[in-house]
C-alpha positions as CSV (number, residue, x, y, z in Angstrom):
1,M,75.5,173.8,76.5
2,L,74.2,170.4,77.7
3,T,75.4,168.5,74.6
4,K,79.0,169.5,75.3
5,K,78.7,167.7,78.7
6,L,77.9,164.5,76.8
7,R,81.0,164.5,74.6
8,G,83.5,161.9,75.5
9,R,81.2,160.4,78.1
10,D,81.2,156.6,78.9
11,F,77.7,155.1,78.6
12,I,77.9,152.3,81.1
13,S,75.2,153.0,83.7
14,L,72.1,155.2,83.6
15,M,72.9,156.1,87.2
16,N,75.6,158.3,85.8
17,Y,73.1,160.4,83.9
18,S,70.7,163.2,84.8
19,R,67.1,163.5,83.8
20,E,67.9,166.3,81.4
21,E,70.7,164.3,79.8
22,L,68.4,161.3,79.2
23,E,65.8,163.6,77.7
24,T,68.4,165.2,75.4
25,I,69.4,161.7,74.2
26,L,65.7,160.9,73.5
27,D,65.2,164.2,71.7
28,V,68.2,163.5,69.4
29,S,67.0,159.9,68.8
30,L,63.7,161.1,67.6
31,D,65.3,163.8,65.4
32,L,67.7,161.3,63.8
33,K,64.8,159.0,63.1
34,R,63.0,161.8,61.3
35,K,66.1,162.7,59.4
36,L,66.6,159.1,58.2
37,A,63.0,158.9,57.1
38,M,63.4,162.0,55.0
39,G,66.7,160.8,53.5
40,E,68.8,163.5,55.2
41,E,72.4,162.5,55.7
42,C,73.9,163.1,59.1
43,E,77.5,162.0,58.9
44,V,78.7,163.5,62.2
45,L,81.1,160.6,62.8
46,K,82.7,160.6,59.4
47,N,86.0,158.7,59.4
48,K,85.5,157.7,63.0
49,T,85.7,154.0,64.1
50,L,83.9,152.1,66.9
51,A,85.6,148.9,68.1
52,M,82.8,146.4,69.1
53,V,83.9,143.6,71.5
54,F,81.4,140.8,71.7
55,A,81.9,138.2,74.5
56,N,78.3,137.0,74.0
57,P,76.1,136.3,71.0
58,S,74.0,139.1,69.4
59,T,71.6,139.7,66.6
60,R,70.1,143.2,67.2
61,T,73.1,144.7,68.9
62,R,75.7,143.9,66.3
63,T,73.5,144.7,63.3
64,S,72.1,148.0,64.8
65,F,75.5,149.3,65.9
66,E,77.2,148.6,62.6
67,A,74.3,150.2,60.8
68,A,74.4,153.2,63.2
69,M,78.1,153.8,62.6
70,T,77.6,153.5,58.8
71,Q,74.7,156.0,58.8
72,L,76.7,158.4,60.9
73,G,79.5,158.2,58.3
74,G,81.8,156.1,60.4
75,H,82.9,152.4,60.7
76,A,82.4,149.6,63.2
77,Q,84.8,146.8,63.8
78,F,83.7,143.4,65.1
79,H,85.9,141.7,67.7
80,T,85.5,138.7,70.0
81,P,87.9,137.9,72.9
82,Q,88.6,134.5,71.3
83,V,90.4,136.2,68.3
84,M,92.0,139.0,70.3
85,Q,95.1,138.6,72.4
86,I,92.8,138.5,75.5
87,A,92.7,134.8,74.6
88,H,96.4,134.7,75.3
89,H,96.0,136.5,78.6
90,E,96.6,140.1,77.6
91,T,95.0,142.3,80.2
92,W,91.8,144.3,79.6
93,I,93.8,147.4,80.6
94,D,96.4,146.8,77.8
95,T,93.6,146.0,75.4
96,A,91.8,149.3,76.2
97,K,95.0,151.3,76.0
98,V,95.8,149.9,72.5
99,L,92.3,150.3,71.1
100,D,92.4,153.9,72.4
101,R,95.2,154.6,69.9
102,Y,93.3,153.2,66.9
103,V,89.6,154.0,67.3
104,E,87.3,156.7,68.8
105,G,85.0,154.5,70.9
106,I,84.8,151.0,72.4
107,M,81.5,149.1,72.7
108,I,81.4,145.9,74.9
109,R,78.8,143.2,75.3
110,M,79.7,140.9,78.2
111,Y,77.6,139.0,80.8
112,G,77.2,135.6,82.4
113,L,80.6,135.4,83.9
114,E,81.4,133.4,87.0
115,K,80.1,135.9,89.5
116,Y,77.6,138.7,89.3
117,G,79.4,142.1,88.8
118,M,82.5,140.7,87.1
119,A,81.5,142.0,83.7
120,R,80.8,145.4,85.1
121,D,84.2,145.4,86.7
122,I,85.8,144.7,83.3
123,L,83.9,147.5,81.7
124,S,85.0,149.9,84.5
125,V,88.6,148.8,84.1
126,M,88.5,149.5,80.4
127,A,86.8,152.9,80.9
128,D,89.4,153.9,83.4
129,A,92.2,152.8,81.1
130,A,90.9,154.4,77.9
131,E,90.6,158.1,77.2
132,I,87.9,157.4,74.5
133,P,84.3,156.6,75.5
134,V,83.3,153.0,76.5
135,F,79.7,151.9,75.7
136,N,77.8,149.2,77.6
137,A,75.9,147.0,75.1
138,L,74.7,144.7,78.0
139,D,76.6,143.6,81.0
140,D,75.4,141.6,84.0
141,K,73.9,144.7,85.7
142,E,72.3,146.9,83.0
143,H,71.2,147.1,79.4
144,P,71.2,150.8,78.9
145,F,70.9,151.0,75.1
146,Q,67.9,148.7,75.2
147,I,66.1,150.8,77.8
148,M,66.7,154.0,75.8
149,A,65.1,152.4,72.8
150,D,62.2,151.2,75.1
151,L,61.7,154.8,76.3
152,M,61.7,156.1,72.8
153,T,59.0,153.5,71.8
154,M,56.9,154.5,74.8
155,I,57.0,158.2,73.8
156,E,55.9,157.2,70.3
157,K,53.1,154.9,71.3
158,L,51.8,156.5,74.5
159,G,51.9,160.2,73.5
160,P,52.8,163.3,75.5
161,N,51.5,161.9,78.8
162,W,53.7,158.8,78.6
163,R,55.3,159.3,82.0
164,E,51.9,159.0,83.6
165,K,50.9,155.7,81.9
166,K,51.2,152.5,83.9
167,I,54.2,150.6,82.7
168,V,54.4,147.0,83.9
169,M,57.8,145.3,83.8
170,S,56.9,141.7,84.4
171,W,59.0,138.7,85.1
172,A,58.2,135.9,82.7
173,Y,58.9,132.2,82.6
174,S,61.9,130.8,80.7
175,E,63.9,127.7,81.0
176,R,67.1,129.8,80.8
177,V,68.3,131.9,83.7
178,K,68.9,135.4,82.3
179,S,70.3,138.7,83.4
180,A,68.2,141.1,85.4
181,G,69.8,144.0,83.5
182,V,66.6,145.1,81.7
183,P,64.4,145.5,84.8
184,Q,67.2,147.1,86.8
185,T,67.9,149.7,84.1
186,M,64.2,150.4,83.6
187,A,63.9,151.1,87.4
188,I,66.7,153.6,87.2
189,A,65.2,155.3,84.0
190,A,61.8,155.4,85.6
191,S,63.0,157.0,88.7
192,L,65.0,159.7,86.9
193,L,62.3,160.5,84.4
194,G,59.3,160.5,86.8
195,M,57.5,157.5,85.3
196,N,54.8,155.2,86.7
197,L,56.5,151.8,86.8
198,T,55.3,148.5,88.3
199,L,57.8,145.7,88.7
200,A,56.0,142.4,88.9
201,Y,57.8,139.2,89.8
202,P,57.3,136.0,91.9
203,K,58.8,136.0,95.3
204,K,62.6,135.4,95.3
205,Y,63.1,137.2,92.0
206,D,63.9,140.6,93.5
207,V,66.3,142.7,91.5
208,D,69.6,144.0,92.8
209,P,68.8,145.9,96.1
210,D,71.4,148.6,95.2
211,Y,69.4,149.4,92.1
212,M,66.1,149.6,94.0
213,A,67.6,151.8,96.7
214,F,68.9,154.2,94.0
215,A,65.5,154.2,92.2
216,N,63.4,154.7,95.3
217,K,65.7,157.6,96.5
218,V,65.6,159.4,93.1
219,A,61.8,158.7,92.8
220,E,61.2,160.9,95.9
221,E,62.8,163.8,94.0
222,S,61.4,163.2,90.5
223,G,57.8,162.2,91.5
224,A,58.2,158.8,90.0
225,K,55.9,156.0,91.2
226,I,57.7,152.7,91.5
227,D,55.6,149.8,92.8
228,V,56.6,146.1,93.4
229,V,54.0,143.3,93.3
230,N,54.3,139.6,93.3
231,D,51.1,138.9,91.4
232,V,51.1,139.3,87.6
233,F,47.4,139.5,87.4
234,E,47.2,142.3,89.9
235,A,50.0,144.1,88.0
236,S,48.2,143.7,84.7
237,K,45.1,145.6,85.9
238,S,44.8,148.9,84.0
239,A,48.2,148.5,82.5
240,D,49.1,150.6,79.5
241,V,52.2,148.6,78.7
242,I,53.0,145.0,79.7
243,Y,56.7,144.3,79.2
244,A,57.7,140.7,79.6
245,K,61.3,139.7,80.5
246,S,62.6,136.7,82.3
247,W,65.5,137.0,84.8
248,G,67.3,135.0,87.4
249,S,67.2,135.0,91.1
250,F,69.9,136.4,93.4
251,M,68.7,134.2,96.2
252,M,69.2,130.8,94.5
253,S,71.8,128.9,92.6
254,K,71.2,128.5,88.8
255,E,70.1,124.9,89.4
256,E,67.8,125.8,92.3
257,D,66.3,128.6,90.2
258,Q,65.6,126.4,87.2
259,E,63.6,124.0,89.4
260,Y,61.9,126.7,91.5
261,R,60.6,128.6,88.5
262,K,58.7,125.7,87.1
263,Q,55.7,126.4,89.3
264,F,55.2,129.8,87.6
265,K,55.2,128.5,84.0
266,D,51.5,129.0,83.4
267,N,50.6,132.2,85.2
268,W,53.8,134.1,84.2
269,C,53.6,133.5,80.5
270,I,52.0,136.7,79.2
271,A,48.8,135.9,77.4
272,K,45.3,137.2,76.5
273,K,44.2,136.6,80.1
274,H,46.7,139.3,81.2
275,F,45.7,141.8,78.5
276,D,42.0,141.3,79.3
277,L,42.9,143.1,82.6
278,A,44.9,145.8,81.0
279,N,43.7,149.0,79.4
280,K,42.0,148.5,76.0
281,Q,44.9,150.0,73.9
282,A,47.7,148.5,76.0
283,S,50.9,147.5,74.2
284,F,53.1,144.5,74.6
285,M,56.8,145.0,74.8
286,H,59.8,142.6,74.9
287,C,63.5,143.3,74.3
288,L,63.9,140.1,72.2
289,P,64.8,137.4,71.7
290,A,61.6,136.1,73.2
291,D,61.1,132.5,74.3
292,R,57.8,132.1,72.5
293,N,55.0,130.3,74.4
294,L,57.2,130.4,77.6
295,E,57.7,134.2,78.2
296,V,54.8,135.2,75.9
297,K,52.1,133.5,73.9
298,D,52.2,133.8,70.1
299,E,48.7,135.4,70.2
300,I,50.3,138.3,72.0
301,I,53.7,138.8,70.4
302,D,52.1,138.4,67.0
303,G,49.0,140.3,67.9
304,P,48.0,144.0,67.3
305,M,49.1,144.9,70.8
306,S,52.7,144.0,70.1
307,V,55.3,146.7,69.4
308,V,58.4,144.5,69.8
309,Y,59.7,145.2,66.3
310,D,59.3,148.9,66.7
311,Q,61.4,148.5,69.9
312,A,64.0,146.7,67.9
313,E,64.1,149.4,65.2
314,N,64.5,152.1,67.8
315,R,67.7,150.5,69.0
316,L,69.3,151.9,65.8
317,H,68.1,155.4,66.4
318,T,69.0,155.6,70.1
319,E,72.4,154.1,69.5
320,K,73.0,156.7,66.8
321,A,72.1,159.5,69.2
322,I,74.3,158.2,72.0
323,L,77.3,157.5,69.7
324,A,76.9,160.9,68.0
325,L,76.6,162.8,71.2
326,S,79.6,161.1,72.8
327,M,82.0,160.5,70.0
328,R,81.7,163.6,67.9
329,Q,84.1,166.5,68.3
330,G,83.7,170.3,68.0
């Protein structure tokens, strides 16, 4: 049974999952959402505990994970490195091994360290040290829980032919240099699930080439269509979804990036002029928090095309599905 293969699994990178496994997670997410709407209890993680380690700020992640564990009958603990013995140089290996004796799962949110990939290395070290599953709630390479919620939202909004719809993941202007985890994870998901994805970004904002190499290779097998364009207006034509997300450049230092990106401030702030080129019923998506009137105009994020709060809600349901499938026993 496929669900047995998901028990005890780390959820760190979507590259470690098959199309069928991702589809199973989405099916369970939709089922748990329906059960919650009908008032049906689903305490499959009764008396189980999730340790949540937050090295970075959070609104949606902390709230949704705590609610998810409560609704599944379990409990979530909030930790930060500053109040753990990590602050006194205890190793991540020892931290993982100790948590392993107390709880049934470890969730980590960590990004923005000195070098790209350092956060992923720490997650991998903890996953190797712990026998319980480790969950990636955003590192410097991926944001897998967010993308699962995004996919669930697309299924709900676009209908049975959602894979064929034109999804545009567009770079957007922000004064802050952010992680490319969202577009990189979306490229992986699109390739595995056979989606029609357009990545749109100005020159020099290419995502991690390792992720694109994986996505392009898998797309050949799945039938996915993954295009890259450097013109946001070209990308917006006939789009069914325009998803705005700012991210930083691998080709420049942070200081160079902040100066270089200023030239894109007007054209790459998603606005009515972009949706005028899209399909009539096109949706606007953003993982939040959004830099309003920099990444997206108020008229769009507050307009009828916006589904950003449905996306945010679906974080709860997809997290419940992944936690339940991985942490439950029997």
